[in-house]
C-alpha positions as CSV (number, residue, x, y, z in Angstrom):
1,X,196.7,36.8,154.8
2,X,194.0,39.4,155.4
3,X,192.3,39.7,158.7
4,X,190.8,43.1,158.1
5,X,193.4,45.0,160.1
6,X,196.1,47.3,158.8
7,X,199.4,45.6,159.6
8,X,201.8,47.8,161.5
9,X,204.9,46.1,160.4
10,X,205.4,43.1,158.1
11,X,208.4,41.4,159.8
12,X,208.0,38.2,157.7
13,X,208.5,40.3,154.5
14,X,211.5,42.1,156.0
15,X,213.0,38.8,157.0
16,X,212.6,37.3,153.6
17,X,214.7,40.1,152.1
18,X,217.6,39.1,154.3
19,X,216.9,35.6,155.0
20,X,220.2,34.0,153.7
21,X,222.3,36.4,155.8
22,X,220.2,36.0,158.9
23,X,220.0,32.2,158.6
24,X,223.8,32.0,158.1
25,X,224.5,34.2,161.1
26,X,222.1,32.3,163.3
27,X,223.7,29.0,162.3
28,X,227.0,30.2,163.4
29,X,225.7,31.3,166.8
30,X,223.9,28.0,167.3
31,X,227.0,26.0,166.3
32,X,229.1,28.0,168.8
33,X,226.4,28.0,171.5
34,X,227.2,31.5,172.6
35,X,223.7,32.9,172.8
36,X,224.4,35.5,175.6
37,X,227.3,37.9,175.5
38,X,229.0,35.9,172.6
39,X,231.4,36.8,169.8
40,X,228.8,38.5,167.7
41,X,227.7,40.7,170.6
42,X,231.2,41.7,171.3
43,X,231.9,42.5,167.7
44,X,228.6,44.5,167.4
45,X,229.5,46.5,170.4
46,X,232.9,47.4,169.0
47,X,231.6,48.2,165.5
48,X,228.8,50.2,166.8
49,X,231.0,52.2,169.2
50,X,233.3,52.9,166.2
51,X,230.4,54.0,164.1
52,X,229.1,56.5,166.9
53,X,232.6,57.6,167.5
54,X,232.4,56.5,171.1
55,X,234.8,54.8,173.3
56,X,232.5,52.1,174.3
57,X,229.1,50.5,173.6
58,X,227.2,48.3,176.0
59,X,224.3,46.2,174.7
60,X,221.2,45.5,176.8
61,X,218.4,43.1,176.4
62,X,215.6,45.7,175.6
63,X,214.6,49.3,175.6
64,X,213.3,49.3,179.1
65,X,216.8,48.3,180.4
66,X,218.5,51.0,178.1
67,X,216.1,53.7,179.7
68,X,216.7,52.4,183.2
69,X,220.5,52.5,182.7
70,X,220.3,55.9,181.2
71,X,218.4,57.2,184.2
72,X,220.7,55.6,186.7
73,X,223.8,57.0,184.8
74,X,222.3,60.5,185.2
75,X,222.0,59.8,189.0
76,X,218.1,59.2,189.1
77,X,217.1,57.1,191.9
78,X,214.9,56.8,195.0
79,X,213.4,60.1,196.1
80,X,213.5,61.5,192.6
81,X,210.6,62.4,190.3
82,X,210.9,62.0,186.6
83,X,208.3,63.8,184.4
84,X,207.1,62.1,181.3
85,X,204.1,62.4,178.9
86,X,200.8,60.6,179.5
87,X,201.0,59.0,176.1
88,X,204.3,57.5,176.4
89,X,205.0,53.7,176.1
90,X,204.8,51.7,179.3
91,X,208.5,50.9,179.1
92,X,209.2,54.6,180.0
93,X,207.3,54.5,183.3
94,X,208.7,51.0,184.1
95,X,212.2,52.2,183.6
96,X,211.7,55.2,185.9
97,X,210.1,52.9,188.5
98,X,212.9,50.3,188.2
99,X,215.5,53.1,188.7
100,X,213.8,53.8,192.0
101,X,212.3,57.1,191.0
102,X,208.6,58.2,190.9
103,X,207.2,58.7,187.4
104,X,205.1,61.9,187.1
105,X,202.7,61.9,184.2
106,X,201.9,65.3,182.6
107,X,199.4,66.3,180.0
108,X,200.5,67.0,176.5
109,X,200.2,70.1,174.3
110,X,197.4,69.3,171.8
111,X,199.2,71.0,168.9
112,X,202.6,69.2,169.2
113,X,201.8,66.1,171.5
114,X,204.8,67.0,173.7
115,X,204.8,67.7,177.3
116,X,202.9,70.7,178.2
117,X,204.5,73.3,180.4
118,X,205.7,71.9,183.7
């Protein structure tokens, strides 16, 4: 299927390489009906915590929530300003806003594409 665009990622091709495993796992989840905070999530959290040599792992719905929780865990909240690059993904700014802080966008160093001196 060519539409003249360069594909960023081919999720269908990736899925095809692990289709039997994914389909079997999904069938088990559907049979149990535990779509949210089910047995597989609990097992993943335990296994990932062990892999990271951490006492706990908490899953979240998406990267925006992960960033927001990290900011809140660091005590970032109303009245705070958080500096981030202008070329960041929108989730970064949304997480800062959702934590109650003010996002402050800064220009980037043209050589390294990181935050310029602040």
